[in-house]
N, CA and C atoms as an extended XYZ file, in Angstrom:
486
Properties=species:S:1:pos:R:3:atomname:S:1:resname:S:1:resid:I:1 pbc="F F F"
N         0.848       -1.172        0.000 N   MET     1
C         0.000        0.000        0.000 CA  MET     1
C         0.894        1.236        0.000 C   MET     1
N         0.679        2.113       -0.948 N   ALA     2
C         1.371        3.401       -0.958 CA  ALA     2
C         0.704        4.292        0.080 C   ALA     2
N         1.478        5.123        0.723 N   VAL     3
C         0.948        6.001        1.767 CA  VAL     3
C         0.601        7.341        1.144 C   VAL     3
N        -0.676        7.694        1.219 N   SER     4
C        -1.132        8.984        0.701 CA  SER     4
C        -1.358        9.938        1.857 C   SER     4
N        -1.440       11.233        1.593 N   PRO     5
C        -1.657       12.200        2.666 CA  PRO     5
C        -2.975       11.988        3.414 C   PRO     5
N        -3.945       11.325        2.809 N   ASN     6
C        -5.256       11.121        3.435 CA  ASN     6
C        -5.449        9.686        3.917 C   ASN     6
N        -4.382        9.009        4.232 N   ALA     7
C        -4.439        7.589        4.576 CA  ALA     7
C        -4.505        7.330        6.075 C   ALA     7
N        -5.041        8.244        6.866 N   SER     8
C        -4.969        8.085        8.324 CA  SER     8
C        -5.665        6.815        8.811 C   SER     8
N        -6.805        6.434        8.244 N   ARG     9
C        -7.481        5.207        8.681 CA  ARG     9
C        -6.635        3.974        8.348 C   ARG     9
N        -6.087        3.950        7.130 N   GLU    10
C        -5.258        2.821        6.726 CA  GLU    10
C        -3.995        2.731        7.586 C   GLU    10
N        -3.405        3.870        7.882 N   LEU    11
C        -2.217        3.868        8.735 CA  LEU    11
C        -2.552        3.403       10.145 C   LEU    11
N        -3.682        3.869       10.678 N   ARG    12
C        -4.091        3.437       12.019 CA  ARG    12
C        -4.233        1.912       12.047 C   ARG    12
N        -4.851        1.350       11.015 N   ASP    13
C        -5.000       -0.102       10.945 CA  ASP    13
C        -3.635       -0.787       10.831 C   ASP    13
N        -2.744       -0.243       10.001 N   ALA    14
C        -1.408       -0.828        9.844 CA  ALA    14
C        -0.632       -0.762       11.150 C   ALA    14
N        -0.650        0.387       11.818 N   TYR    15
C         0.058        0.522       13.092 CA  TYR    15
C        -0.488       -0.440       14.138 C   TYR    15
N        -1.777       -0.781       14.027 N   GLY    16
C        -2.409       -1.691       14.976 CA  GLY    16
C        -1.851       -3.096       14.947 C   GLY    16
N        -1.059       -3.437       13.920 N   HIS    17
C        -0.455       -4.760       13.848 CA  HIS    17
C         0.687       -4.921       14.836 C   HIS    17
N         1.107       -3.838       15.477 N   THR    18
C         2.104       -3.949       16.538 CA  THR    18
C         1.374       -3.899       17.872 C   THR    18
N         1.769       -4.727       18.797 N   ALA    19
C         1.182       -4.716       20.136 CA  ALA    19
C         1.907       -3.679       20.985 C   ALA    19
N         1.187       -3.027       21.872 N   SER    20
C         1.827       -2.049       22.748 CA  SER    20
C         1.221       -2.131       24.140 C   SER    20
N         2.034       -1.746       25.105 N   GLY    21
C         1.538       -1.595       26.455 CA  GLY    21
C         0.719       -0.313       26.546 C   GLY    21
N        -0.019       -0.174       27.627 N   VAL    22
C        -0.861        1.000       27.823 CA  VAL    22
C        -0.505        1.619       29.166 C   VAL    22
N        -0.260        2.917       29.164 N   VAL    23
C         0.086        3.619       30.399 CA  VAL    23
C        -0.895        4.757       30.646 C   VAL    23
N        -1.016        5.103       31.906 N   ALA    24
C        -1.714        6.324       32.308 CA  ALA    24
C        -0.631        7.302       32.748 C   ALA    24
N        -0.700        8.513       32.236 N   VAL    25
C         0.225        9.580       32.624 CA  VAL    25
C        -0.608       10.580       33.414 C   VAL    25
N        -0.269       10.757       34.707 N   CYS    26
C        -1.127       11.541       35.594 CA  CYS    26
C        -0.308       12.424       36.531 C   CYS    26
N        -0.893       13.534       36.913 N   GLY    27
C        -0.262       14.430       37.869 CA  GLY    27
C        -1.292       15.330       38.522 C   GLY    27
N        -0.883       15.971       39.602 N   LEU    28
C        -1.757       16.931       40.271 CA  LEU    28
C        -1.579       18.304       39.634 C   LEU    28
N        -2.680       18.911       39.266 N   VAL    29
C        -2.688       20.268       38.733 CA  VAL    29
C        -3.701       21.046       39.559 C   VAL    29
N        -3.235       22.083       40.249 N   ASP    30
C        -4.090       22.855       41.165 CA  ASP    30
C        -4.774       21.948       42.178 C   ASP    30
N        -4.039       20.931       42.651 N   GLY    31
C        -4.536       20.034       43.691 CA  GLY    31
C        -5.483       18.952       43.211 C   GLY    31
N        -5.775       18.901       41.919 N   GLU    32
C        -6.688       17.900       41.366 CA  GLU    32
C        -5.946       16.965       40.427 C   GLU    32
N        -6.328       15.664       40.423 N   PRO    33
C        -5.662       14.740       39.498 CA  PRO    33
C        -6.088       15.001       38.055 C   PRO    33
N        -5.110       14.991       37.166 N   VAL    34
C        -5.333       15.116       35.732 CA  VAL    34
C        -4.604       13.948       35.094 C   VAL    34
N        -5.230       13.290       34.139 N   GLY    35
C        -4.573       12.144       33.544 CA  GLY    35
C        -5.027       11.839       32.140 C   GLY    35
N        -4.187       11.094       31.464 N   MET    36
C        -4.474       10.658       30.108 CA  MET    36
C        -3.879        9.279       29.900 C   MET    36
N        -4.304        8.623       28.836 N   VAL    37
C        -3.823        7.291       28.500 CA  VAL    37
C        -2.990        7.376       27.237 C   VAL    37
N        -1.933        6.573       27.171 N   ALA    38
C        -1.090        6.511       25.976 CA  ALA    38
C        -0.691        5.064       25.706 C   ALA    38
N        -0.717        4.683       24.438 N   SER    39
C        -0.242        3.356       24.058 CA  SER    39
C         1.068        3.471       23.288 C   SER    39
N         1.668        4.651       23.358 N   SER    40
C         2.920        4.907       22.641 CA  SER    40
C         4.104        5.023       23.595 C   SER    40
N         4.004        4.398       24.753 N   PHE    41
C         5.055        4.460       25.766 CA  PHE    41
C         6.291        3.679       25.314 C   PHE    41
N         7.470        4.289       25.499 N   VAL    42
C         8.729        3.632       25.104 CA  VAL    42
C         9.830        3.968       26.114 C   VAL    42
N        10.512        2.958       26.672 N   PRO    43
C        11.741        3.244       27.410 CA  PRO    43
C        12.767        3.770       26.404 C   PRO    43
N        13.507        4.813       26.779 N   VAL    44
C        14.405        5.469       25.834 CA  VAL    44
C        15.870        5.285       26.199 C   VAL    44
N        16.235        5.557       27.448 N   SER    45
C        17.648        5.601       27.814 CA  SER    45
C        17.837        5.158       29.256 C   SER    45
N        18.964        4.473       29.503 N   LEU    46
C        19.333        4.106       30.868 CA  LEU    46
C        20.146        5.208       31.537 C   LEU    46
N        20.939        5.927       30.750 N   ASP    47
C        21.802        6.968       31.300 CA  ASP    47
C        21.842        8.167       30.361 C   ASP    47
N        21.060        9.203       30.642 N   PRO    48
C        20.187        9.370       31.801 CA  PRO    48
C        18.926        8.521       31.653 C   PRO    48
N        18.243        8.245       32.771 N   PRO    49
C        17.040        7.424       32.711 CA  PRO    49
C        15.878        8.216       32.100 C   PRO    49
N        15.476        7.821       30.878 N   LEU    50
C        14.417        8.525       30.152 CA  LEU    50
C        13.415        7.529       29.582 C   LEU    50
N        12.152        7.934       29.568 N   VAL    51
C        11.083        7.221       28.876 CA  VAL    51
C        10.346        8.254       28.031 C   VAL    51
N         9.485        7.774       27.134 N   SER    52
C         8.723        8.719       26.318 CA  SER    52
C         7.331        8.179       26.026 C   SER    52
N         6.458        9.081       25.634 N   PHE    53
C         5.154        8.729       25.086 CA  PHE    53
C         4.769        9.852       24.141 C   PHE    53
N         3.801        9.582       23.302 N   CYS    54
C         3.343       10.584       22.336 CA  CYS    54
C         1.961       11.086       22.731 C   CYS    54
N         1.742       12.380       22.533 N   ALA    55
C         0.442       13.000       22.780 CA  ALA    55
C         0.033       13.777       21.530 C   ALA    55
N        -1.247       13.704       21.208 N   MET    56
C        -1.752       14.492       20.091 CA  MET    56
C        -1.449       15.961       20.369 C   MET    56
N        -1.034       16.656       19.352 N   ARG    57
C        -0.733       18.085       19.469 CA  ARG    57
C        -1.962       18.861       19.968 C   ARG    57
N        -3.161       18.371       19.630 N   THR    58
C        -4.408       19.052       20.006 CA  THR    58
C        -4.955       18.616       21.360 C   THR    58
N        -4.239       17.755       22.074 N   SER    59
C        -4.727       17.241       23.357 CA  SER    59
C        -4.860       18.354       24.385 C   SER    59
N        -6.074       18.583       24.837 N   ARG    60
C        -6.294       19.580       25.904 CA  ARG    60
C        -5.733       19.066       27.226 C   ARG    60
N        -5.813       17.740       27.434 N   THR    61
C        -5.298       17.172       28.680 CA  THR    61
C        -3.794       17.355       28.779 C   THR    61
N        -3.051       17.036       27.713 N   TRP    62
C        -1.602       17.189       27.760 CA  TRP    62
C        -1.219       18.654       27.922 C   TRP    62
N        -1.964       19.563       27.324 N   SER    63
C        -1.626       20.985       27.454 CA  SER    63
C        -1.717       21.444       28.910 C   SER    63
N        -2.566       20.811       29.704 N   VAL    64
C        -2.671       21.115       31.140 CA  VAL    64
C        -1.650       20.307       31.931 C   VAL    64
N        -1.569       19.017       31.642 N   LEU    65
C        -0.742       18.088       32.417 CA  LEU    65
C         0.744       18.370       32.282 C   LEU    65
N         1.174       18.874       31.144 N   ARG    66
C         2.608       19.094       30.900 CA  ARG    66
C         3.223       20.090       31.882 C   ARG    66
N         2.396       20.919       32.525 N   ALA    67
C         2.891       21.901       33.487 CA  ALA    67
C         3.017       21.332       34.905 C   ALA    67
N         2.553       20.100       35.122 N   ALA    68
C         2.631       19.499       36.458 CA  ALA    68
C         4.095       19.268       36.837 C   ALA    68
N         4.479       19.556       38.092 N   PRO    69
C         5.873       19.373       38.496 CA  PRO    69
C         6.305       17.910       38.524 C   PRO    69
N         5.368       17.014       38.791 N   GLY    70
C         5.660       15.588       38.806 CA  GLY    70
C         4.638       14.853       37.972 C   GLY    70
N         5.095       13.865       37.237 N   LEU    71
C         4.199       13.048       36.417 CA  LEU    71
C         4.356       11.594       36.823 C   LEU    71
N         3.246       10.931       37.025 N   GLY    72
C         3.258        9.507       37.326 CA  GLY    72
C         2.866        8.725       36.091 C   GLY    72
N         3.704        7.773       35.724 N   VAL    73
C         3.370        6.857       34.640 CA  VAL    73
C         3.027        5.531       35.300 C   VAL    73
N         1.782        5.098       35.122 N   SER    74
C         1.325        3.819       35.659 CA  SER    74
C         1.099        2.875       34.486 C   SER    74
N         1.817        1.762       34.447 N   VAL    75
C         1.615        0.757       33.404 CA  VAL    75
C         0.365       -0.022       33.798 C   VAL    75
N        -0.679        0.125       32.982 N   LEU    76
C        -1.971       -0.454       33.328 CA  LEU    76
C        -1.916       -1.973       33.351 C   LEU    76
N        -2.695       -2.555       34.277 N   GLY    77
C        -2.769       -3.999       34.425 CA  GLY    77
C        -3.791       -4.603       33.479 C   GLY    77
N        -3.707       -5.925       33.292 N   GLU    78
C        -4.540       -6.608       32.299 CA  GLU    78
C        -6.035       -6.472       32.546 C   GLU    78
N        -6.460       -6.086       33.726 N   ASN    79
C        -7.883       -5.912       34.017 CA  ASN    79
C        -8.342       -4.458       33.903 C   ASN    79
N        -7.534       -3.609       33.331 N   HIS    80
C        -7.832       -2.176       33.307 CA  HIS    80
C        -8.448       -1.669       32.005 C   HIS    80
N        -9.073       -2.514       31.219 N   GLY    81
C        -9.698       -2.061       29.984 CA  GLY    81
C       -10.729       -0.972       30.231 C   GLY    81
N       -11.624       -1.178       31.197 N   ASP    82
C       -12.653       -0.169       31.499 CA  ASP    82
C       -12.034        1.098       32.063 C   ASP    82
N       -11.044        0.944       32.939 N   LEU    83
C       -10.352        2.105       33.500 CA  LEU    83
C        -9.709        2.923       32.379 C   LEU    83
N        -9.114        2.242       31.415 N   CYS    84
C        -8.478        2.915       30.284 CA  CYS    84
C        -9.504        3.739       29.511 C   CYS    84
N       -10.662        3.160       29.245 N   ARG    85
C       -11.722        3.885       28.540 CA  ARG    85
C       -12.181        5.094       29.353 C   ARG    85
N       -12.289        4.931       30.670 N   GLN    86
C       -12.726        6.026       31.530 CA  GLN    86
C       -11.724        7.173       31.509 C   GLN    86
N       -10.430        6.856       31.599 N   LEU    87
C        -9.410        7.908       31.580 CA  LEU    87
C        -9.274        8.563       30.210 C   LEU    87
N        -9.798        7.915       29.189 N   SER    88
C        -9.745        8.466       27.831 CA  SER    88
C       -10.994        9.266       27.482 C   SER    88
N       -11.987        9.258       28.347 N   ALA    89
C       -13.262        9.922       28.046 CA  ALA    89
C       -13.055       11.421       27.829 C   ALA    89
N       -13.744       11.982       26.840 N   PRO    90
C       -13.573       13.410       26.563 CA  PRO    90
C       -14.207       14.315       27.619 C   PRO    90
N       -15.208       13.824       28.339 N   VAL    91
C       -15.876       14.633       29.366 CA  VAL    91
C       -16.114       13.780       30.601 C   VAL    91
N       -16.458       14.440       31.696 N   GLY    92
C       -16.769       13.742       32.933 CA  GLY    92
C       -15.573       13.659       33.859 C   GLY    92
N       -15.809       13.098       35.035 N   ASP    93
C       -14.762       12.925       36.043 CA  ASP    93
C       -13.989       11.659       35.724 C   ASP    93
N       -12.854       11.807       35.122 N   ARG    94
C       -12.053       10.655       34.706 CA  ARG    94
C       -11.593        9.801       35.880 C   ARG    94
N       -11.510       10.382       37.088 N   PHE    95
C       -10.986        9.660       38.239 CA  PHE    95
C       -12.085        9.128       39.165 C   PHE    95
N       -13.342        9.251       38.781 N   ALA    96
C       -14.449        8.766       39.617 CA  ALA    96
C       -14.303        7.267       39.856 C   ALA    96
N       -14.233        6.873       41.125 N   GLY    97
C       -14.155        5.467       41.485 CA  GLY    97
C       -12.795        4.813       41.260 C   GLY    97
N       -11.810        5.565       40.802 N   ILE    98
C       -10.475        5.012       40.558 CA  ILE    98
C        -9.604        5.240       41.791 C   ILE    98
N        -8.960        4.174       42.265 N   ARG    99
C        -8.051        4.294       43.408 CA  ARG    99
C        -6.710        4.815       42.919 C   ARG    99
N        -6.248        5.904       43.531 N   TRP   100
C        -4.983        6.521       43.141 CA  TRP   100
C        -4.331        7.140       44.357 C   TRP   100
N        -3.061        7.467       44.208 N   GLU   101
C        -2.345        8.202       45.253 CA  GLU   101
C        -1.324        9.112       44.603 C   GLU   101
N        -0.996       10.174       45.314 N   ALA   102
C        -0.035       11.152       44.789 CA  ALA   102
C         1.273       11.045       45.555 C   ALA   102
N         2.379       11.168       44.825 N   GLY   103
C         3.702       11.214       45.438 CA  GLY   103
C         4.015       12.633       45.872 C   GLY   103
N         5.153       12.812       46.528 N   GLU   104
C         5.553       14.138       47.017 CA  GLU   104
C         5.690       15.158       45.896 C   GLU   104
N         6.076       14.709       44.710 N   SER   105
C         6.268       15.614       43.577 CA  SER   105
C         4.958       16.029       42.919 C   SER   105
N         3.858       15.385       43.318 N   GLY   106
C         2.580       15.627       42.655 CA  GLY   106
C         2.288       14.617       41.564 C   GLY   106
N         3.194       13.655       41.372 N   ALA   107
C         2.931       12.569       40.429 CA  ALA   107
C         1.775       11.734       40.967 C   ALA   107
N         0.850       11.359       40.106 N   VAL   108
C        -0.311       10.561       40.497 CA  VAL   108
C        -0.148        9.152       39.946 C   VAL   108
N        -0.363        8.167       40.836 N   PHE   109
C        -0.220        6.757       40.473 CA  PHE   109
C        -1.535        6.024       40.686 C   PHE   109
N        -1.858        5.134       39.769 N   LEU   110
C        -3.078        4.334       39.863 CA  LEU   110
C        -2.760        3.010       40.535 C   LEU   110
N        -3.683        2.525       41.341 N   HIS   111
C        -3.492        1.273       42.060 CA  HIS   111
C        -3.709        0.076       41.136 C   HIS   111
N        -3.120       -1.051       41.540 N   GLU   112
C        -3.237       -2.334       40.849 CA  GLU   112
C        -2.689       -2.284       39.422 C   GLU   112
N        -1.593       -1.540       39.264 N   THR   113
C        -0.913       -1.462       37.978 CA  THR   113
C         0.403       -2.242       38.053 C   THR   113
N         1.023       -2.475       36.903 N   ALA   114
C         2.223       -3.298       36.839 CA  ALA   114
C         3.490       -2.552       37.240 C   ALA   114
N         3.488       -1.231       37.078 N   LEU   115
C         4.699       -0.455       37.330 CA  LEU   115
C         4.326        1.002       37.552 C   LEU   115
N         5.023        1.644       38.484 N   TRP   116
C         4.921        3.088       38.676 CA  TRP   116
C         6.270        3.715       38.334 C   TRP   116
N         6.227        4.762       37.541 N   LEU   117
C         7.419        5.539       37.230 CA  LEU   117
C         7.159        6.986       37.612 C   LEU   117
N         7.916        7.504       38.560 N   GLU   118
C         7.789        8.912       38.931 CA  GLU   118
C         8.738        9.704       38.053 C   GLU   118
N         8.213       10.703       37.340 N   CYS   119
C         8.965       11.401       36.306 CA  CYS   119
C         8.742       12.905       36.371 C   CYS   119
N         9.547       13.595       35.577 N   SER   120
C         9.313       15.007       35.285 CA  SER   120
C         9.539       15.193       33.787 C   SER   120
N         8.894       16.192       33.212 N   LEU   121
C         9.057       16.457       31.789 CA  LEU   121
C        10.465       16.964       31.538 C   LEU   121
N        11.187       16.295       30.652 N   ASP   122
C        12.551       16.674       30.306 CA  ASP   122
C        12.578       17.499       29.026 C   ASP   122
N        11.798       17.094       28.028 N   ALA   123
C        11.775       17.799       26.739 CA  ALA   123
C        10.569       17.337       25.938 C   ALA   123
N        10.222       18.135       24.947 N   GLU   124
C         9.194       17.759       23.978 CA  GLU   124
C         9.781       17.906       22.583 C   GLU   124
N         9.424       16.973       21.718 N   VAL   125
C         9.913       16.982       20.346 CA  VAL   125
C         8.700       16.996       19.419 C   VAL   125
N         8.651       17.950       18.491 N   ASP   126
C         7.570       17.978       17.509 CA  ASP   126
C         7.667       16.759       16.619 C   ASP   126
N         6.522       16.120       16.375 N   ALA   127
C         6.489       14.924       15.534 CA  ALA   127
C         5.166       14.878       14.781 C   ALA   127
N         5.051       15.654       13.733 N   GLY   128
C         3.830       15.668       12.934 CA  GLY   128
C         2.643       16.155       13.742 C   GLY   128
N         1.574       15.347       13.792 N   ASP   129
C         0.383       15.750       14.534 CA  ASP   129
C         0.479       15.405       16.022 C   ASP   129
N         1.639       14.934       16.462 N   HIS   130
C         1.891       14.601       17.867 CA  HIS   130
C         3.107       15.364       18.386 C   HIS   130
N         3.266       15.314       19.702 N   VAL   131
C         4.525       15.698       20.333 CA  VAL   131
C         5.031       14.461       21.070 C   VAL   131
N         6.340       14.282       21.058 N   ILE   132
C         6.957       13.211       21.826 CA  ILE   132
C         7.420       13.835       23.135 C   ILE   132
N         6.873       13.356       24.229 N   ALA   133
C         7.248       13.854       25.550 CA  ALA   133
C         8.330       12.945       26.115 C   ALA   133
N         9.504       13.526       26.372 N   LEU   134
C        10.595       12.802       27.026 CA  LEU   134
C        10.500       13.062       28.520 C   LEU   134
N        10.417       11.999       29.285 N   LEU   135
C        10.273       12.114       30.733 CA  LEU   135
C        11.515       11.566       31.415 C   LEU   135
N        12.015       12.301       32.416 N   ARG   136
C        13.176       11.859       33.195 CA  ARG   136
C        12.664       11.128       34.428 C   ARG   136
N        13.176        9.900       34.620 N   LEU   137
C        12.755        9.070       35.752 CA  LEU   137
C        13.376        9.551       37.059 C   LEU   137
N        12.553        9.554       38.090 N   ARG   138
C        13.022        9.891       39.443 CA  ARG   138
C        12.939        8.693       40.385 C   ARG   138
N        11.942        7.843       40.143 N   ARG   139
C        11.725        6.684       41.022 CA  ARG   139
C        10.974        5.614       40.240 C   ARG   139
N        11.299        4.349       40.527 N   VAL   140
C        10.675        3.214       39.863 CA  VAL   140
C        10.118        2.272       40.928 C   VAL   140
N         8.844        1.878       40.786 N   THR   141
C         8.225        0.943       41.723 CA  THR   141
C         7.506       -0.141       40.931 C   THR   141
N         8.112       -1.334       40.814 N   PRO   142
C         7.462       -2.423       40.072 CA  PRO   142
C         6.498       -3.218       40.960 C   PRO   142
N         5.494       -3.789       40.320 N   PHE   143
C         4.545       -4.695       40.974 CA  PHE   143
C         4.512       -5.979       40.142 C   PHE   143
N         5.465       -6.890       40.367 N   PRO   144
C         5.672       -8.033       39.481 CA  PRO   144
C         4.490       -8.993       39.364 C   PRO   144
N         3.585       -9.012       40.313 N   ARG   145
C         2.442       -9.939       40.236 CA  ARG   145
C         1.382       -9.459       39.239 C   ARG   145
N         1.423       -8.189       38.873 N   ILE   146
C         0.417       -7.631       37.962 CA  ILE   146
C         0.904       -7.780       36.522 C   ILE   146
N         0.086       -8.392       35.683 N   ARG   147
C         0.414       -8.534       34.261 CA  ARG   147
C        -0.095       -7.298       33.518 C   ARG   147
N         0.657       -6.794       32.535 N   PRO   148
C         0.278       -5.549       31.864 CA  PRO   148
C        -0.854       -5.727       30.850 C   PRO   148
N        -1.587       -4.659       30.647 N   LEU   149
C        -2.600       -4.574       29.605 CA  LEU   149
C        -1.885       -4.384       28.271 C   LEU   149
N        -2.372       -5.034       27.228 N   VAL   150
C        -1.776       -4.937       25.899 CA  VAL   150
C        -2.847       -4.463       24.923 C   VAL   150
N        -2.482       -3.544       24.046 N   PHE   151
C        -3.380       -3.028       23.014 CA  PHE   151
C        -2.894       -3.536       21.664 C   PHE   151
N        -3.784       -4.225       20.933 N   HIS   152
C        -3.407       -4.802       19.637 CA  HIS   152
C        -4.621       -4.831       18.717 C   HIS   152
N        -4.457       -4.264       17.520 N   ARG   153
C        -5.505       -4.235       16.501 CA  ARG   153
C        -6.811       -3.663       17.029 C   ARG   153
N        -6.680       -2.576       17.796 N   GLY   154
C        -7.853       -1.859       18.279 CA  GLY   154
C        -8.550       -2.471       19.470 C   GLY   154
N        -7.930       -3.487       20.083 N   ARG   155
C        -8.557       -4.147       21.233 CA  ARG   155
C        -7.545       -4.343       22.355 C   ARG   155
N        -8.076       -4.502       23.563 N   PHE   156
C        -7.240       -4.857       24.697 CA  PHE   156
C        -7.080       -6.362       24.708 C   PHE   156
N        -5.850       -6.821       24.955 N   GLU   157
C        -5.527       -8.236       24.983 CA  GLU   157
C        -4.798       -8.565       26.274 C   GLU   157
N        -4.730       -9.847       26.556 N   ARG   158
C        -3.956      -10.337       27.691 CA  ARG   158
C        -2.771      -11.131       27.163 C   ARG   158
N        -1.663      -11.042       27.869 N   LEU   159
C        -0.511      -11.863       27.531 CA  LEU   159
C        -0.796      -13.302       27.927 C   LEU   159
N        -0.414      -14.243       27.089 N   ALA   160
C        -0.551      -15.653       27.434 CA  ALA   160
C         0.629      -16.059       28.312 C   ALA   160
N         0.404      -16.898       29.304 N   PRO   161
C         1.526      -17.367       30.124 CA  PRO   161
C         2.529      -18.102       29.245 C   PRO   161
N         3.807      -17.981       29.592 N   ALA   162
C         4.864      -18.654       28.804 CA  ALA   162
C         4.915      -20.119       29.119 C   ALA   162
């Protein structure tokens, strides 16, 4: 398939052939939790410790969240499909009924997730209709018993045991 300028649906379908983990990026803004979901999370560097995710350039949530002094990246667990949809909702209280806690930096972490990464925004890189947010790690808290949520071909999947 040749890629045309109007091929966004075809590209979305093609990109869906890769499986990805799903993270919630959350922080306190004016004392209230603000969060979004990303399936474009990537570990970037060990030295310095950096991770990244992509946000739509038009994201109102990222435009608010990027100013938070601390950002919590929670790797969602395999049972978090509904939670993911709730945090992605365009309106309403995204945190209603969700168990969370805030770190000293204002990073917000969701409970029953596979991993917590306490971060701060290090840089942003323009990337077409998205920005790539580079986050510097401050603290890592793994929860090895929790299996991660996987997004593949437009659906949430579970990893099969090895």
